[in-house]
N, C-alpha and C positions, 0 to 999 in steps of 0.2 A: 438630670443628665441621662435620662433613659435612652435618648437618641444616639449617645456616644457608645462605641464599643469599649471594651475594657482597656485596650492599648491606648486609645485616644484619651480616655479618662485619666490613665496613669501619666501620660505625657503632659496633659494639662496641669495636673497636680505638681509634677516635677517643675514645670515652668513657673508656676506660682510660688513654689518653694524657693527657687533660685531668685526670683524677683524680690521676695520677702527678705531673704538673708543677705543678698548682695546689693540690693537697691540702696540701702542707706550708705554703704561704703562708696558707691558711685556718686551719690548725691553730695556727700560731705568732702569731696576732694579739695584740698587746699585750706580747709578751716582748721584752726588749732584745736587739738583735743588733748585732754590731760593724760590719757593713755595709762601707762603703768605707774605714774606718780600723780594721783589726783590732788594731792596736797600742794603741788608745785604748779604755779601759774605758767602756762606755755609762753615761750619767748615773744611771739608775735601777737599775743592776745590783746584786744583793745582795753583801755583803762579809762574809767570815768574819772575825770579830774575835778569836776564841780557839778553840782546839781542845784541850781538856784530855784527857790520856791517863792513865787510871787503871791500877791494877795488873791489872785484868781485860783491858784492851786489850793490855798488854805480854805477859800470859800467852798470849793468843790469837795475837799477832804472833810469839811465839817458840815456837809449837807445834812439837815435834819437834826443837828445838835444845837440846842438853845443855850444862850448865855445865861449865867456864867459857865464857861467851859470847865469841866472837871479836871482836876490836876492829873488824872490818869491819861489825858490826851497830850501830855507834854512830850510823848514819844514822837509826835509829828515833827518836832523841832529837829530831831536827828534822823528823820526818815530820809532814805536815799532813793535811788531809782529802782530798787528791787521791788518785787511784787509784795503787796500787802492787801489782803481782802478788805481792810477797813476803808480804803478810798475808792472802792469799786462797788457797783450795785450788786446786791445779793439776791435773795429769794423774793418772789412776788407775793401779792395777796396779804393775808393777815400777818405775815412774817416781815413785811416791809416797814419796820417801825421808823426808819429814817426817811420814808417817802421818796425813794429813788425812782420808783417806777410809775408814779402817778401823782396827781395833785390831791391835796387834802379835800378840796371841794368836790371832786368826783367820787370820793369814797374808795378809791382803789388802793390807797395806802394810808398808813396811820402816822400823822405828823407827831413829832416829839412833844409839841405843845398839848396834844390831846391825851397824853399818858398821865 
């Protein structure tokens, strides 16, 4: 910013600060926010009433896990629509023990059968 004089630099920083602090308030107009009572669900907040898990969901969630499935995976039966890293691909390379990122034949991942 050598080409800007000190006033222009100051004005630019003020503009960015205003955008940073007030941008989220402008963007979230109309959405329910917990506000001062985060333990109380807002009146108009959406509610998930059911989360059916079909065979395809279980196949995806159990990628790279071989039968017999360990009893510790029974938590999948009560898994809801919230985020869980277990059903999403993680790191690549030698850390990909469930082979999410490549085929076992290509050598980019390590299948559970090879452990």
